[in-house]
N, C-alpha and C positions, 0 to 999 in steps of 0.2 A: 505435499504428497504423502500418501500412507499406504501400507501394505494391507493385505487381507488378513493375515494372521501369522503366527509362528515365526519361522526363520525370516520371512519377508519383513515382519515388523522390526526385527532387530537390525536389519540391513538397510532399511529404506532411507533414513536420513543421510547415511553415508553415501548411498548411491545417488542421492538427489543432487550431489554437488561435486562428484569426483571428476578430475581431469588429470592431465599428465604433464610431466616435465619434458617429455620426449617430443618437443615441437617439431623436430626434424621428421619424425615419423608421422606426426599429425599433418604435415604439409606435403605429403607425397602427391603423386599424380599431377605434377605441374606441367607435364608434357601433353596435356589434354588438347584436343583439337577444338576449333570453334564450334559454337552451338549450332544446332540444326536450323535455328531461326536467325542466323547472322544477317545483319543488314537492316534490322528494325529495332527501335527502342521501345516499341509497344509491348508491355509485359504480357498482355492477353494473346497477341499474335505469336510472340516467342513461345509462350506456354503451349499453345495449340500445335505449333510446328514441332517442338521438342517431344511432346507427348505422342504425337503421331509417329515419330521416328523411334520410339522406344519399343523394345521387345516386350512380350507378355511377362516374362520373368522380371524385367526391370520395372514394369508398372507395379506389380504386386509388391516388389521389394520396397518401393517408394512409400507404400502405405504402412509399413512396419518400422517403427523407430525404437528398437529394443535398447536396453541398457548395454553399454559396452564396458563391462567391468570384470575384473578377475575375482569373482566371488564364487566359491565352490557351490555347485548345485543350483546356481541362480543365473550367472552370466559369465561371459568371457569377452576379452578384447580381441576383435578380429585382427588378423595379420595385417600390418601396415597402418593400423588405426591407433588412436590414443584414447585412453579411457574417457568416457562421457556418459552422462545420465541418459542421453538418447543419441542414437547414431544411425545414419542412413549412408551406405557406401557410395563412393563416387561413381560416375559413369563417364570416364575420360573421353570416349568417342563423341559424346554429346556436349562436352564442355561443362559438365556438372561436377563440382567438387563434392566432397563428403559434407553431410549436414551434421554438425556437432552441437549438442544442446547442453546448456549449463543453467543451473539456478543462479539468479543474480538480482533478486528483488532489491537488495540494499548494497550490492556490490558482488563481484564474481566470487563464488564460494570455493572453499578448499578445506573441508573439515578434516580434522586430525592431521592436517598438513601433509596430505598424500603427495602433493607436489613439493617436495622438500625445499625449503627456502623460498618458496613462491608465496607472495601475499598480494592482497588487493586493497584498493581504497574502500574503506567501510563508511558508507554514508549513514546519516541518521535514519531512524525508522520512518516508514511512510507516514504514520500518523503525525510525526514531528514535521515532516515536509509539508503536509497539508496545513499545519498551523501557520505556515508562512503566507498562505493564500497567494502564492506566486507561481503561476504556471511557467514563467520564464526561468525561475530557479530550478523548478522540476526538470525543465528541458536541459539545463546545464548539467544537472546531476545525472540525467539519463545518458548524456553524451559521454560522461566519465565512465559509466558502466559499459556502454557499447564499445568505446575505444579499447578498454582493458580486456573485454571479452574477445574481441577480434585479435588483439595482440597475443592472447593466450591460446588461440586456435579454436575459438568458438564462433559460430555464425548464427546461432539461435539462442535467445535469452528468454528464460521462463520468468517473466516479470509482469508488471502491469496489474497488480492486485486492485480490483475495483468493486468489491462487494461492499454494500453499505453496512455501517456499524449499527445493526439492530439490537444486538446483545452486547452491552458494554463490558461484560466479563469474558467475552470471547478471547481465547488464548492467542488468536491470530490477528487481533485488531491492529497490532503494531505494524503488520504488513499491509494493512488496508489504509484508507485515507480519511474517510469522514462518514457522517450520518446523512449527508445531503447529496442528492444526485448531481447538482450543478457543480459544486466544489469538487466532488469526486471525479466527475467526468473530465473537467478541465485540467485538474492536476494530473490525472492518469495520462491524459493526452499529451501533456508537456513531457512527461517522462518517456513515453513511447516514442515521441518525435525525436527526442535526444538520442535514444538508443539506436533507432533506425537510421539516423543521420550518419552512423558509422558503418553502414553496410552490414548491419546485423538485424535479423528479424526479431521483433518483440512479440510476445504473446500479450493478451489481456485475459485475466482470469479472476475468479473461477465462476463461470456462467452456469447457474445463478443461484442466489439465496444460500450461499455458503456462510451462514450467520453464526454458527457455533461449532466447536470442536467435539463436544460431547456427542457420541453416537453419530459422528459426521458421515459414516459410511452407510448408515441405515435410516437416517432422519428423513422424513417425508414432509417437506414444507408445503403447507396448504395456504393458498392465497388467491383471491379473485383476480382475473385478468386486468381490469382497470387499475387496481391498486398496484399490481406488479409493473404494468406499463408506466405508471406515473412515478415510480420510485427506483427500485433496483435496476430494472431494464433501461430506464431513462439514463442512468449513470453510464451504463455500458454503451448505449446508443450515442450519447454525446461524445464519449471518449473515442469511439470508433470513427465517428464523423470527423473529428478534429485531428486524428492522427493516423488513420488507416493501418492499424496493427496487422502484421502479416498473418498472425494466427490467433485463434480464440481457443482457450483451454476450458473444456467443460469440467464441472465439479464432481464431487463424490456423492452428494446427497440426492434425494429425489425431490421433484417439484410436482405437486398435484398428481402423485401416483406413479411417475416415471422417473427413472434415473436420469440425471443431467446429461450423461453421455449417450443416452438413447431417447432423449426427450424431443420428439418430433416438433412439438409446438415451439420450444426454445430455439432449436437448431435449424429446422427447415422453414417453419412458418415465419418466425420473428426475424432471425438472423439473416437467413439467405434470401427469403422472399420479400418480407416487408422492408428490411433495411438494405437489401441489395448487396450484402457483404460479399466481396470477391476473394477473400483469403480462405484459409483452411481451418478446420476444427480438429484440434488434437485432444486426445484424452488426457486426463490426469493419470498418474501412475497407480495402477490398481483400480481404476474406475470403470473398466469395461466388463459387462456381465453377459453379453450375448452378441450374436451377429446382427441383431436388430439395430445396434448402434450405427452400423454402416448404412442401413436403409434409412434411418431417421436423422442422418446428418453428420455423423462423425466421419472425418476423412482419413485420419491417421491414428493408429493405435500406438501409444507411447508406453515405454517400459513394459512391454507385453509379457515379460517373464512373471510379472506380478498378477496377471489375470489368469482365469481358469484355462484359457486357450488363446492361441494367436488367431483371433477371429478373421483378421485380414489376410491370413495365409490359406491353408487348405480348406477351412469352412467356406470362405468367400469364393474360392475357385470352384468348389463343388456347387455352390448355390448359383453361380453364373453359368456353369456348364448345364445345369438342370433348368435354366430359365427362370429361376425364382428371383434373381436379382439381375437386372440388365447390365450388360457389359459397359454400357454408357456410364453407369454410376461409377465404375472403377476409373474410367477415363476422366470423368469430371473431378473426382477426388485428386487424382494425380495433377491435373491441370491447375487446380486451386493451389497446391503446394508450389508448383513451378512458378505460377503467376506471382506469388508473394516473394519468392526467392529473387526473381527478376526485378520486380518493382522496387525492392529495397536495395538491390545490388549485392545480395548475399552470395551470389555466384562468383564474386570477385575472388581470384585465387589468393590463398594465404601466401605471405612472403616466405622464402626459404629460411630466413633467420627471424627470430622473435622481434616483433616491432617494438621500438622504444616506447616507454611509458613515462610521461612527465608526472611522477608521483607527487612532486612538490606542488605543482599547479593543481592537481586533483585534490590534494589535502586542503588547499585554500577554498575550493568549492565545498568540501565537506565541512570545514569550519564555518563558512558563511551560512550554509544551510542549517547547521546545528544551532548557531546563534540566533538566526531569524526564526527558528521554530520554537524557541523557549518562550513560555507564556508566563508573564507576571500576573498571578491571580490576586494577590493581596499585598498592599504596601502601606500599612497604617503608620501614621506619623512620619512618612517618608523615610522609613528605616533603611531603605535602599535608594540609591547605591551606597555601598559602604564608604564611609568617610575615610580618606587617607590619613586623617588625624587620629583614627582609632588606635589605641595603644595595644589592645589585645583582643584576639578572636579565638573562640573555641570552635573547632570543626569536629563534629561528632557523627559517627555511624556511617552506614552505607558503603563501607570499604572505600571511602573517599581518598584514602592514602594509596590505594592500588590503581584505581581507574574508574571507568564508567560502564554501567551495565548494558547488555544487549539482549534482545529477544532470542529465543532458541528455535531450532528446527531447520528446515531445508534452506532457509535464508541466511544462516549463520556465516559470517565472513571472517576470514583470517587476515588481520591487519599486520602492519609492520610492528615488530617488537614482541616481547614476551607477554602473552595474555595470562590472566589468572582465571582458573576454572574451579568453581565450587559445585560439587555434585548436589543435585536436588533429590534425586532418587524417585522411586515410584513403583507402581504395581506392574508386574509382568515385564515383558521385554522392553517396553518404552522407558522404564525407569532408568536404564543405562544411558539413554540419550538425553535425559533431563538434567542439564548442566547449565548453571548460570556462568556466563563468560563475561569477564571485565576487560575492556580494551585498555591498553596501557596509556591512558591519558588522565592523570591524577588531578582532580580538582584541588586537593590540598597543595600539591606542588605548584599548580598554576596560581593559586591565591598567594602563596608565599612569594612567588616571582612578581606578582602584580602589586603587592603591598610590602616592599622591602623594609619599611620602617615600622611595620606592625608585627607584634608577636603573634604568629599564627601557629596554634598547636592542635594536635589530634588526639582524640579518644575514640576507641572502637565502639563505645556504646553498649558493649556486651553486658556490663553490669550497670543498670540504670542509676542506682544510687551513687556509684562512683562517677558516672558521667555528669550527673546533676551537680555534684560537689565541684567537679572540674569546671563546669559552665558558670557556676556562681562566682568564680574568681575572675571572669573575663567580662569585658565590656559588651561583647556581642557573642551570641551562640548561634551557629549554623548547624542544623541537624539534617544530615543527608539520609533519606529513606529510599528503599528500593522495593519494587514489586515485580518479580520475574514472571514472564509469561512465554509460552512457546507453543509450537504446533502439537496437536493431538491432546491438548489439555486446556480446559477452561479455568479461569481464575476466580477472583473475588473482588468485591469493592473494599474489603478490609485489608489493610496492610498486614503482611505476614510477620511471623516471628516476634510478636509483641512490640512492634515499632511504634504503635499508637501510644503505648505506655511510656516508651522512651521519650517521645515528644512531650507528653504531659509532665514527666519528671523534670526535663530540662527547662521547659517553659515556667514551671513553678519556681525554679531556682534562678532563672535569668529572665527579666521582663523583656529584654531585647533579643528575642528568639526568632530566627528565620528558618523555614523548612524548605529544602530542595528535594523534589520528588523525581525519581526516575522510574517510570512505569510505561506500560504499553496500553493502559486502560485508565478510565476514571477511577478515583478512589474516594471513599468517605473520609471526612475530616472532623471527628468528634472534638478535636482540640483547636479548631479554627479560631475561636474567639480568644484563645489564650496565647496566640503567637502574633507577631506584628507583620511578618512577611511570609508569603508562600510563592514558590516558583515551581512550575511543572516543566521539567527538562526532558521528559520522555526518555527514549534511548537515543542519545544525541550523537552517536557515531564516533569515529576514531579520534576526532578532535574535540570531543565533548567536554573534557576537563577544562580546556582553554576557553571554550564557548561559555560554559557556566561561569567561570571567573570573569570573563568579559562583561557578562550581564550583572553579576553581583557588584563589581567595582565601578560600573558605569562607563567602562571603555566602549561598550556597545549599549545602545538604548533598546530595551525589550520591545519587540514588535509582533510577537506571535499572538495568535487568536485561536481559541479552542475550536477544533473541528468536530467536537463531540460534546454533548451535554454531560456535566458532572451532577449526578443525582444526590440528594441529601442522604438517602438510604434506599434499600431494596424496595420499600413500599411504593416508591414512585415509579418503578419499572413496570412495563407491560406484563412481564413475567417475573414476579419476585424471586422465584426459584428457577434455576437453569433446568430446562426440560430434559428429563432422562438422566440427570446426575445420579450416579451410583448404580445405574442399571448395567448388566453385563454387556460387553461388546457383542454386537450382532443383533441386539434387541431392536425390533422395528418400532419407530417412534413417529407419531404424527404430531406436528406442531402447527397449530392454527395461528397464522399471523393476523390476528384480529385488528391490530392497529392499521393494517392496510398500508396506505401511502403516508400515513402520519408517523413517520419515523423520527426518533430523536426529539429535537426541539418542537417539531410539529405536534407530537404527542403531548408535550408539556403545555403548549398553547391551547390545544383542543380540550384538555382536562383542567385548564386553569391551575397548573401546578407551578410552584416556584422552586426551581432546582438550586443546588448549592452554587453552581456557576453555569450560566447559560452558554449555549453554542455561540461562538463569535466573541466571547469575552476575552479581553486581554488588555492589561494596563501598560502605561508607558511612563517614562520619566519626564515627559512633556505632556501637553494637552492639545486636543484637536477639536475644532468647532466645524459643524456642517451647516451650511447656509444656502438658501435659495434653491431648494429642490424643485425641479420641474420634470414632468413626465408628459411626453407627447407621442402621438401616433398618427401618421398619414394613413388614409384608407388603404387596406390591403398590405400595409407594411408593418414590420416589427416595431413595437414601441421603443422609444429612446428616452433616457433619463440624463439629467445633468445636475450637478451639485457642486457648490464651492466648498473646498476644504481648506481650513486655515490652521496653522500651527500657532497656538496662542501662548505656548510656553517659551522657556528660555533655552531649550536644547533641540538640536536637530533630531528628527525621528521619522518613523514610517507609520502611517495610518493605513488601516484597511477599511475602505468605504464599503459598507454592506447595505444593499438595497433589498427591502422585503415587501412582498405583497401582503397586505394586512386584511383585506376583505375583497370579495367579489360578488357577483350576482347571487351566489348561494349563501352568502353570509361571511362572518368573520373567519379568517384563516391566518396562516403564517407560513411564508415560503420565501427562501432566498432566491431572488431573481437576477441578481447581479452583484459583482464585487470588483474592487480594484485596489491594489496596493499602491501607495503613493508616498514618496520620500519628500520631506519638507524641511527647510531650514527654519530657524526661529522667526516667527512673524510672516513667513511666506504663505501665500494662498495660491491655490490652483483649481481650475475648473476640471472636474472629472466627468467624462461622458461615458455612458454605458448603453449598449444595445441589448435589449431583452430578448431572450428566446421565447417566442410566443407559446411554446408548449408548457412553459412554467406557469402560464396563466390559464391553461386549458385543463379539461378532463377527458379521459378516454371514454368514448361512447360510440356505439354502432360501428366499431372497427376503425376508429380514427381519433386523433386529438381534436377536440372541438372547443373553440373559444366562445363562451356564451356571450350574448348581448347584455349590456348593462354597465353599471358603475363599478369601477375598481379603485381601490385606494392603496397607496404606497407610502412607505416611510423609510428614511435612512437612519442608520444608527451605529452604535458601537458593539452591539450584540443583538441576538434575537429577541431580547426583552428590554433593551435600552434604546428606545426608538424616538424619533422626532415626531412632530405633528404630521398627520398624513396629508397627502395631496391626492386629488381625485382625477380620474380619467374615464371617459365613457367610450366603450368599444362596441362594435357591431359583431354579430355572430359570424364566425369564420371557421371553416374546416381546414385543419392544418395537415391532414394526411397522416401517414403512419411513421 
């Protein structure tokens, strides 16, 4: 979320996550009577009955979800409520509890510890979660978030980031999932299902094309409809179909000349008409510019203090009274909110006492997810796992003695223990919010515990020559490097603060050098040929130090696979320079997404480019073979594929079977059409079966997805570029609808 300017900018990130310790106040109104629609479990019928019983005042109040915060000149907490980033008061006579909203993309947030002594489970970054290629693990993580949110007095979670990673330097990529619509859609759906299993509404956000933070409030994304339907919108469509999120959050930017939150094509035509979406559209905080938002599909104005006006208040009432907006539009918007609340069970009363939270069990989920998301990029001469017989190891840099890095912004979680905070600084009011936070999970400590017979010592890496001399006296050197990223600021492919030079110096001094990266984006590696091992740990969450140690020592076998392509340098990007970088805030910027639907690895395939590491790449301490790929399709049915996967190595491990479309009637292409994560013991083989979504074989034309008649070829592989011999399938033309 972001403000428009001034005071709003300084307060937004705090307001995005505040809540209260006063749960007793939060759970007032437990003497509510039964809902007007008692006797039916049909959420549509209940919503219609309740909306019909509401007064005019109650209807309009339901469309406004202001911040409930004690912030001078900006917001205040209503009597009987507790602080929340968004708040709708209860209607006791209709059985409707208050709606309390919290940011919780990676865990329930509590910046600056405004709830004194209250902390939440901090999950790994979304991009790390996507590296697991496991919707099941995403669902378990979502359940952790949902359970803790409800226990803390919230029934709406602002999560479900589903924007495709088009710009690898985007400061918010760590909150998103991948560059592929299938992977993004299925992983987002898993998280949303988990959240909503706890009677908490989840959003999906930010619809659509929120691809960079630079000038995000004024950027106008231009893209043709077919390309948009086949890429970013398809990710949202798959996620919505698979998880039915209660709310969709529209974004800040414009798409083809209209702001997201008043984009009739996105909200009315695509979301509500074509997809038949039954939930509600809420605005992002500070993203509403006019009453036209209500006409064009927005149902609820969130954080309305950050907008020029409370458009769903007096302006909407006046427009309805004058006949410019039908009253039925107000009723529809209210019903959509009620419908989702009932469908998810978010109307369930909060308990009078805080619900117990099994933090130990949740920590296990965080550790499992963090471990499974770590990607082994290089392992020359099998430098990893670290041999227990090693006499000495140098751990250098990255504040590995303190903990593991996290991304910044409205998703920042406060975990158990004392965090370390290093100010990044910056221009204007946002500079005060730019702080690198380290969770108290030290990789150094975890390595010492895992290798009690090995001398494991630390050097900060502050002085490169000193670090190199230190490394030269050890058998193995592990260099930890970090690249902080956060909301409202785009990053770089280059490691900051001279860390490339640190790696070069250490590698020159010790031939057995391993690099561990903590980042929210891909990075360049000019030193790649000079080191033996490279691990991408992303932002691994509150248990990240232990997860990294588990991978380095072999307690866990690495199984993560890249959800985003790592370019060799900026020359391989669609846009070598970040559009608008350096321009003053408020500058209107048009970005032509000329790559269309060829996002990420599809761009590299179309341009015959060889990246540093391709999408889907990820090594293991064992090896896997794929055999006997078959693809079949009965007339009028979705194609199915099967392949035998065998662990040919000596260690148990998990493989991610990746199935790609490699050509179609229109020629060569590259598209992930299916995947499955499978755990195998040494020597074990298993047959994996995948049902393909026909839309992934189709193109958008004449208002629908159309599968062309002709020959299609498929290949299975370990990445988007490491593929088996193709198999063929002939299909007839088929219209798949919208």
